[in-house]
N, C-alpha and C positions, 0 to 999 in steps of 0.2 A: 660246449665248454666256454665260459667267458674268457676273453683274452687276458684280463687282469688277474686271473688265477694262475697263470703260467709264469715261469721265471727262468731266465737263462741259466744253463747248468753251471757256468763258472761263478755266477752270483750265488747260486744255490750252495755250492761247495764252500764259498767264502763265508756266507751267512751261517753255515752249519759249523763253522770253526775248524774246517778240515785243512784249508790252505788259502793262500791269496788267490785273487782272480788270475793273475799272471801265471802262477804255478798251476792253477786249474787248467788253463789253456795248454800248457805244456803237457799235462797228463792226458788231456783229450787228444792232442796231436799224436801222442805216442800210443794211443789205443788202450790206455789203462782205465778209462771211464766208460761204463756201460749204463744204459737205461733199460730196465726190463730185459737185461741180458743181451741187448743189442748194441753194436758199435754206434758211435755218434760223431758229429762234427761240431766244431766251435759254433756257437749260436743256437744250438739245439735247446729247446725249452723243456723244462720239467713240469709236468702236470700233476695235480693232486692224485695220489694213489700210485704214482710212478715209483719204481725201485731203482735208486741210484747206487752203484757200487764202484769202488776204486780198487783194482786188483783183487776183486772178490769180496772186499770189505763193504758192508752196507753203511751208507752215510745218511743219517737222519738229521733234519734241521730243527725239529721241535725242541723247546726247552733248553736252548743253548745259553749258558752263562758266560759272557765275555770276561776275559782276564787281560790285564795290562801290567806287564812286569818290567822292571829295570834290572839289568845284570851288568856286572863288571867282568867282562871277558878276559881271562888270563891269556898270556902268550901261549901258543901251542894248541889252542882250541879252535876248531874249524866251524864256521857258521853255516852248517848244512843240516838238513833234516834226513839226509841219507845215512841212516845208522848202520846199514849193511856194508857199504863200501868205505866209510871213513870211521875208524875206531875212535878218533879224538873229536867226535862231533859234539856240538853244543847241547843237543837233546839228551844224550846219555849222560853228559857231565852234570847237567842241571837235575835230571831225573825227576821232573815235575809230574805230579799225579795225573794231570789232564793234558790233552794234546795241545801244544803251543808251537809256534814257529817264530824265528827271528825276523824282525823288520830290517831288511837290508843285510849288509855284511861288514865284517872287519876281517882282513886277511889273517892268516894263521899267526904271523909274527907280530901282529898289532894287538893292542889291548885297549880296554876301556869300555865305555858305555854302549850297550846295545839294548834295544827294546824288544820284548817278545810278547806275543798275543795270540789269541785264536779268532780275532776279528779281522777277516780278510779285507774288508773295505778300508779300514784305517791304514793298512799296509800301503796300498796304492796311493792314498792321499799324501802320506808322509814322504814316500820315495820319489814321486814324480817331480823331476827337476824344475818343470815350469811353475810349480807351486812355490818355489824359492824359500823352502824351509831350511833354516840354518843348522849346520853341524860344525862343532868346534873341536879342534885337535891341538895337542901339544906335540911338537916334532923336534927331535934332535938329529943332527947330521954330523958327518965325519970331518968337517973342516970349518974354518971361520966363515961366518955369514956376512956378506957385504950388503950395503944399502941397495946396490944395483940388483942383487938377488931378490931382496924384499920387494922392491918396486916392480920388477918384471913378473915375479910370481903373482902379484896382485892384479896385473893387467890381463893375464891370460896366456897360456902356453899351448903350442901345437903338440898334441898327443892324440893317439888313436884316431887319426884322420879327422880331427876337429880342433877347435880352439876352446880351451877351458873358459868358463864364465869368469868375469872379474870377481875377485874375492878380497877379503880383508886379511892382511898379513901383518903381524906385529913381532918385532924382535924381542926376545926374552933375555937372552945372553949371547955370548960369543958363538955358541954352537946350537942354540935352540930358538924356535919361533912358534907363535900361535897362528893358526890359520882357520878361517871360517868359510866353509863352502856351502853352496846351495845346490850342488849336484853331486853325483856319486859314481863317477866313471871307475872302471876297474883299476885298482891300485893307483888311483889318481894322484895322491900326494907323492908317492914314491916315484911315479913316472915324471911328475913335474920337477922334482928335485934332480932326477937323472938327466933331464934335459940340460941342466947347468953343471953336470958332472959332480953333483953332490950325492952321497949315499946316505939314506936314512938309517940311523942306528937305533932309534926308538920312536914309536908312534903310539899315542894314546888319545882316544876320543873322550873328551871331557863334558860335552853337552850335545843334546839333540833337541832343537827348538827350545822349549822352556824347561826341559828335564836336565838337571845337573848331575854329574857323577859324584856320588857321596858314599860309595861302598868300597870295602876292601876287595882285592882281586878274588874272583870266584864266588862272590856273594850275590844274592838275588833278593829283591823286595817288590811288593806290589806298588804301583804308582799311588801316591797320596791323593785324596779327593780333590785338593786344591790344584794339584798338578794335572789331574785328568780333566778338571773343569776348564783350566786355561788351555790345555791341548785341544779340547773340543772347539773352543772359541777360535783358536788359530787355524783349525782345519775346516771351519764352517764354510768358507768360500773356495775350498780347494777342489781341484779337478781330480776325480778318482780313477779316470780312465787312463790306462797306460798307453803311451805312444813312444816314439823314438826320442831319445834324449840328445 
């Protein structure tokens, strides 16, 4: 068998539109992925004629039509594909006819733009923090915002055993600011505000890279051809391999 006819199983699952490579690795680690009914390890390769299953479901790669969607996530919806454990999950809410998954997350009490796709490779390129892709948010807090708060937020805050990357922070009014991040730590903006004893009262993501939020809450649309073209250009030199952020 020629070497170039094989493909790593995490790439196979992402190219089949089943999940991202990172999620595929999690599924492999938990023993949910089999090749020809045999358990596998990360790095195992799929050969022509192999039968790949996830929890007994056959995953086939041929004929995949990739979709790229923009969604305005309402407050209360959870960005998970776990439809069994989370009743307010994004997948059931959207009820899309084909299998898609969110690119990254917005926490349950946040709202705004999230992208969904069945293209596993693009997920990793957008999310990897070293690629420095911008995400913009409008944030409201429970007390007046000082210039010191704006300046220090922009320089980096110690949270989650690291220092946040420098970012752009702009005052909107007495209790609101805009922030542009190039990383996505868990509940990052809320944790950054908490460091200064501010509590976030509203958080909305308004932009991911070149994609602007232009939908009412709960609405979904395909990315426009010009948006997708620009997105591909921005991702052209991006590293798609996940590492530690």
